[in-house]
C-alpha positions in Angstrom: -20.3 8.9 6.6 -22.6 7.1 9.1 -21.8 7.4 12.8 -20.8 3.8 13.3 -18.2 4.2 10.6 -16.7 7.4 11.9 -13.9 5.7 13.8 -10.3 6.4 14.6 -8.3 3.4 13.2 -5.7 1.5 15.2 -2.3 3.0 14.7 1.3 3.2 15.8 3.6 6.2 15.6 7.3 7.0 15.9 9.8 9.8 15.2 9.4 13.5 15.1 9.0 16.0 12.2 6.6 16.3 9.4 3.9 13.6 9.4 3.8 10.6 7.1 0.7 8.4 7.3 0.8 4.9 6.0 -2.3 3.0 4.9 -2.1 -0.8 4.3 -3.7 -3.0 1.7 -6.7 -5.3 1.9 -5.4 -7.3 4.9 -5.4 -4.0 6.8 -2.6 -4.5 9.2 -0.5 -1.6 10.4 2.5 -4.0 10.8 2.9 -4.0 7.1 4.7 -0.7 7.4 7.3 -1.7 9.9 10.2 -1.3 7.4 9.1 2.3 6.8 8.5 3.1 10.5 12.0 1.9 11.2 13.6 3.4 8.1 12.0 6.9 8.1 11.4 7.7 11.7 14.8 9.5 11.9 13.5 12.3 9.7 9.7 12.1 9.9 6.7 11.6 12.3 5.7 8.2 10.9 2.2 6.9 11.6 1.1 3.5 10.4 -2.6 2.7 10.5 -4.7 -0.4 10.3 -7.9 -0.4 8.4 -11.1 -0.3 10.5 -12.8 -3.6 11.0 -16.4 -3.4 9.9 -19.1 -6.0 9.3 -20.1 -6.4 5.7 -22.4 -3.7 4.4 -23.7 -3.2 0.8 -23.3 0.5 1.3 -19.6 0.1 2.2 -17.4 2.6 0.3 -13.8 3.6 0.2 -14.9 7.0 1.4 -15.6 5.4 4.8 -11.9 4.4 5.1 -10.8 7.9 3.9 -13.0 9.4 6.6 -11.3 7.3 9.3 -7.9 8.7 8.2 -9.3 12.3 8.6 -10.6 11.3 12.0 -7.2 10.1 13.0 -5.5 13.3 11.7 -8.0 15.4 13.7 -7.3 13.3 16.9 -3.6 13.8 16.4 -3.9 17.5 15.8 -2.5 17.2 12.2 -3.6 19.9 9.9 -1.9 18.3 6.9 0.2 15.2 6.1 1.7 13.2 3.3 -0.2 9.9 3.0 1.2 6.6 1.6 -1.0 3.7 0.6 -0.4 0.2 -0.7 -2.8 -1.5 -3.1 -6.3 -1.0 -1.5 -4.8 1.6 0.7 -3.8 3.4 -2.6 -7.5 3.6 -3.4 -8.2 5.2 0.0 -5.5 7.8 -0.9 -7.1 8.6 -4.2 -10.4 9.2 -2.3 -8.5 11.4 0.2 -6.9 13.4 -2.6 -10.2 14.1 -4.3 -12.3 14.7 -1.2 -9.9 16.3 1.3 -7.1 17.9 -0.8 -6.7 20.7 1.8 -5.6 18.1 4.3 -2.8 16.7 2.2 0.8 17.8 1.5 1.3 15.0 -1.0 0.3 11.4 -1.8 2.4 8.3 -2.5 0.5 5.5 -4.3 2.2 2.1 -4.1 1.2 -0.8 -6.4 -2.4 0.4 -6.7 -5.1 0.9 -9.3 -7.8 3.5 -10.1 -10.6 0.9 -10.4 -10.9 -2.9 -10.1 -9.0 -4.6 -12.9 -8.2 -8.2 -13.8 -4.5 -7.6 -13.5 -2.2 -10.5 -14.6 -4.8 -13.3 -14.3 -5.2 -15.6 -17.2 -3.7 -18.8 -18.6 -0.3 -18.2 -17.1 2.0 -19.2 -14.3 1.0 -16.2 -12.2 -2.6 -17.4 -12.0 -1.4 -21.0 -11.2 0.9 -19.7 -8.4 -1.9 -17.5 -7.0 -4.1 -20.6 -6.8 -1.4 -22.5 -5.0 -1.1 -19.6 -2.6 -4.7 -20.1 -1.6 -3.9 -23.8 -0.9 -1.3 -22.8 1.5 -4.0 -21.9 4.0 -5.6 -25.4 4.1 -6.0 -26.3 7.8 -4.3 -29.7 7.7 -0.9 -28.3 6.4 2.0 -27.9 8.8 3.7 -24.6 9.1 6.7 -25.9 7.2 4.5 -27.1 4.4 2.7 -23.7 4.4 5.9 -21.8 4.1 7.3 -24.1 1.5 4.3 -23.6 -0.8 4.5 -19.8 -0.4 8.2 -19.8 -1.2 7.3 -21.5 -4.4 4.6 -19.0 -5.1 7.1 -16.2 -4.5 9.6 -17.7 -7.0 6.8 -17.6 -9.6 5.6 -14.2 -8.6 2.1 -15.4 -7.6 -0.4 -13.3 -5.8 1.5 -10.5 -3.8 4.7 -12.5 -3.4 8.0 -11.9 -5.3 11.4 -13.6 -5.8 13.3 -11.0 -3.7 15.5 -12.1 -0.7 12.9 -10.7 1.8 10.1 -12.8 0.4 10.5 -15.1 3.4 9.7 -12.2 5.7 6.6 -11.3 3.6 5.5 -15.0 3.8 5.8 -14.7 7.6 3.8 -11.5 7.6 1.0 -13.0 5.5 0.8 -16.0 7.6 0.5 -13.9 10.7 -1.6 -11.0 9.5 -3.1 -12.0 6.1 -6.4 -13.3 7.6 -6.2 -11.7 11.0 -9.0 -9.2 10.3 -11.4 -12.0 9.6 -13.6 -12.9 6.5 -16.3 -10.4 7.4 -13.9 -7.4 7.3 -12.4 -8.8 4.1 -15.8 -9.0 2.5 -16.7 -5.4 3.5 -13.5 -4.1 2.0 -14.1 -6.1 -1.2 -17.5 -4.5 -1.5 -16.0 -1.1 -1.1 -13.2 -1.8 -3.5 -15.5 -3.2 -6.2 -17.4 0.1 -6.4 -14.3 2.3 -6.5 -13.7 4.1 -9.7 -11.3 7.1 -10.0 -10.2 6.9 -13.6 -12.0 9.9 -14.9 -11.3 12.0 -11.8 -7.5 11.5 -11.5 -6.9 14.7 -13.5 -8.6 16.6 -10.6 -5.8 15.6 -8.1 -4.0 18.8 -7.2 -1.4 17.7 -4.6 2.1 16.4 -5.4 2.0 12.7 -6.3 4.4 9.8 -6.4 3.5 6.5 -8.0 5.6 3.6 -6.8 5.7 0.2 -8.5 7.6 -3.0 -7.9 8.9 -4.2 -11.2 8.0 -7.8 -10.4 4.4 -7.0 -9.5 2.1 -9.3 -11.5 -1.1 -8.6 -9.5 -1.3 -5.0 -10.9 0.2 -4.8 -14.4 2.7 -2.2 -15.6 0.2 -0.7 -18.0 -2.3 0.0 -15.2 0.3 1.8 -13.2 1.6 3.8 -16.1 -1.9 4.9 -17.0 -2.5 5.8 -13.4 0.6 8.0 -13.2 -0.1 9.5 -16.6 -3.6 10.7 -15.5 -2.5 12.4 -12.4 -1.1 15.9 -13.2 2.7 16.1 -12.8 2.9 12.8 -11.0 6.3 11.2 -10.6 6.9 7.5 -11.2 9.5 5.3 -9.5 10.1 1.6 -10.4 11.6 -0.5 -7.6 14.0 -3.0 -9.0 13.5 -6.6 -7.8 10.4 -5.8 -5.8 6.9 -7.1 -6.4 3.4 -6.0 -5.2 4.7 -5.5 -1.7 8.0 -3.8 -2.7 8.0 -1.5 0.3 8.1 -4.6 2.5 10.5 -6.8 0.5 12.8 -4.1 -0.9 12.6 -1.6 1.9 16.0 0.1 1.5 15.3 1.1 -2.1 11.7 2.0 -1.4 12.5 4.1 1.6 15.2 6.0 -0.3 12.8 6.6 -3.2 10.2 8.0 -0.8 12.7 10.1 1.1 14.2 11.6 -2.1 10.8 12.4 -3.5 9.7 14.1 -0.3 12.8 16.3 -0.4 12.0 17.1 -4.1 8.6 18.6 -3.1 10.1 20.5 -0.2 8.9 18.1 2.5 12.2 18.0 4.1 13.6 15.4 6.5 17.1 14.4 7.5 19.3 12.9 4.7 19.5 9.1 4.4 22.1 7.4 6.5 23.6 5.6 3.5 23.3 5.5 -0.2 22.8 2.2 -2.0 24.1 1.9 -5.6 21.2 2.0 -8.1 18.5 1.3 -5.6 15.7 1.8 -8.1 15.4 2.0 -11.8 14.4 5.7 -12.1 12.3 8.6 -11.4 10.5 10.7 -14.1 
C-alpha cells in the first residue's frame, strides 16, 4: 500500500469489552452505524469507522481500505477484532479475511457481494424508483420535496431504501451524509469496487462468518447473497424481516439481536440483550 494511502480512518468508539469494528458502504460515513453503537455498546467495544477520503486513482483497490482498518487496529492496540461491513464495506471485509485472517476473530457481511453485479436493475419498478432517487438531489427542490420523493422511493424499494417504519430516518441520513464525501471520493471507491473479485477465493476464508441480508433488498439480490454465504466455509445466514439494503439502520433491533446471538454462538461473548423481540428475524442456518 502506498504511503499516502496508509492512513487511519476517522472513527468513533464506545463501550468496553471485545472489539467490534463497523465499516460503512460507499458513502463512507461512520454515522451509519449509530444504531449499532447505541445498541451493542453495553456488551462490546464498538468502533465505527468512516472510509478514507482519497482523490481518484486508477490504481485504487479495496486492499487500500482494508489496510486502513489494520492501521486503525494497530493504533488502538487491537490484536484481533470482529469486523462488520455493509455493502462496499463488506467487500473491504472480504479483503481483510483473505489478507489478514490472523487479525480477525470473525466477520459479518451485511447486504454485500463478492464482485460487481447488476443486482435488481432491469425493466422493473426498482429501477424506476432508483432513477427517481437520483432526481431527489436536483438543486432546485425544497427539502420537503426531496424527502417526499425519497419516501416514494422507499415504498417501492428503490436504490438502498425500503418500506420499513425507519425509512424516514434513512432518508434523513442519506440527505445528510450520502454525498458528504464528495464526488472525487465516490469515484475513487467506484474504481476500487469495480476491480474487486472474491468469488473464487471465498472458500479460503477461515474465520467464522455471518452473512446478513434484509429481505426487502433489491439492490443486491437474494441469489447473490445465497451464493456468497454458500461459498464461505461454515458461514451462517440470517435474513432480517422487513429490512432492505440498509437493514442494520432501518431494522436495528432485529439486526442487533442477530449480531449479538451470532457472536455468542462463536464464543465472542458479551452481555445478554436487554429484551427479546418476538420473531425479530426469519432464521439462522
